[in-house]
C-alpha positions in Angstrom: 27.3 110.9 -42.7 25.5 108.8 -41.0 22.3 110.0 -39.8 21.9 108.8 -36.6 25.2 110.3 -35.5 24.2 113.1 -33.3 25.6 116.6 -35.6 28.0 119.3 -34.1 25.9 121.3 -31.8 23.4 118.2 -31.6 21.2 117.6 -28.1 21.2 113.8 -27.5 18.5 112.6 -25.4 18.8 109.4 -23.5 14.9 107.9 -23.3 14.5 106.5 -19.6 14.5 102.6 -19.6 11.5 100.4 -19.4 11.0 100.0 -15.1 11.6 96.6 -14.1 10.9 95.3 -10.1 13.8 94.6 -7.9 11.9 91.6 -6.4 12.9 88.5 -8.4 16.6 89.5 -7.6 15.9 90.2 -4.2 14.3 86.4 -3.9 17.2 85.2 -4.9 19.6 87.3 -2.7 17.6 86.0 -0.1 17.1 83.2 -1.0 20.8 82.1 -0.9 21.5 83.8 2.8 18.7 81.0 4.5 20.1 78.6 2.8 23.2 79.3 4.1 22.0 79.4 7.6 19.9 76.5 7.5 23.3 74.4 5.8 24.9 75.6 8.9 21.6 74.7 11.3 21.7 71.2 10.0 25.2 71.2 10.2 25.0 71.7 13.2 21.8 69.5 14.4 23.4 66.2 12.4 27.1 66.7 14.9 25.1 67.7 18.0 22.6 64.3 17.5 22.5 61.1 17.0 19.0 60.4 16.1 19.1 64.1 13.4 22.6 62.6 12.0 20.9 59.2 11.2 18.1 60.6 9.6 20.2 63.4 7.3 22.5 60.0 6.3 21.1 59.6 2.5 24.2 58.0 1.9 26.1 56.1 4.2 29.5 56.4 3.2 29.3 60.0 2.9 27.3 60.0 6.9 25.1 62.8 7.9 26.6 65.5 5.0 24.9 63.7 2.3 21.3 64.9 3.7 22.3 67.6 5.0 23.7 69.6 1.6 20.9 68.0 0.2 18.0 68.9 2.8 20.1 72.4 2.5 19.7 73.1 -1.2 16.1 71.6 -1.4 14.7 74.3 0.9 17.0 77.1 -0.6 15.3 76.3 -3.9 11.7 76.5 -2.2 12.5 79.5 0.0 14.0 81.0 -3.6 11.1 79.9 -5.5 8.2 80.5 -2.8 9.9 84.5 -2.6 10.1 84.8 -6.2 6.9 83.4 -6.5 5.4 86.5 -4.6 7.8 89.3 -5.0 7.4 89.2 -9.3 6.2 92.5 -9.7 7.6 94.6 -6.6 9.8 96.7 -5.7 11.6 95.6 -2.4 13.6 97.3 0.0 17.2 96.2 -1.7 19.3 97.6 0.4 18.1 95.7 3.7 17.4 92.2 1.6 21.2 92.7 1.3 22.0 93.1 5.0 19.3 90.9 6.0 21.4 88.4 3.6 24.6 89.0 4.4 24.1 88.2 8.4 22.4 85.3 7.3 25.2 83.9 5.2 27.7 84.7 8.1 25.1 83.0 10.7 25.9 80.0 8.0 29.5 80.2 7.9 29.6 80.7 11.4 28.1 77.4 12.0 30.2 75.3 9.7 33.0 76.4 11.6 34.2 73.9 14.0 35.6 75.4 16.4 32.3 77.4 16.8 30.5 74.6 16.4 32.1 72.6 18.7 31.5 75.9 21.3 28.3 75.9 21.2 27.5 71.9 21.9 30.0 72.3 24.8 32.4 70.1 23.0 
């Protein structure tokens, strides 16, 4: 018989796991939502304004999309870094964070949907 195996009638006790704060995970979730919304906002701005489109044209063959995606990714990473540093030892309301991130993700998707973006611009 293996001594680590429980014997018949013996109770098994499970030790509680060490508590881990959910702040870093919440930071990643919220930053993803913010990044998605920024992508949509920048896409509409570049489509609506020639000066913004010119400013966001990092690579000429791609046009403003190169800057839209690059800036959105950069801001997503900066947001994630800042939130993760601020929340590294905290436990936050993950339900509210998830709901906010889902709303921001939906906004980002909606703003990159051409019929909706055209409606916003009055086209």
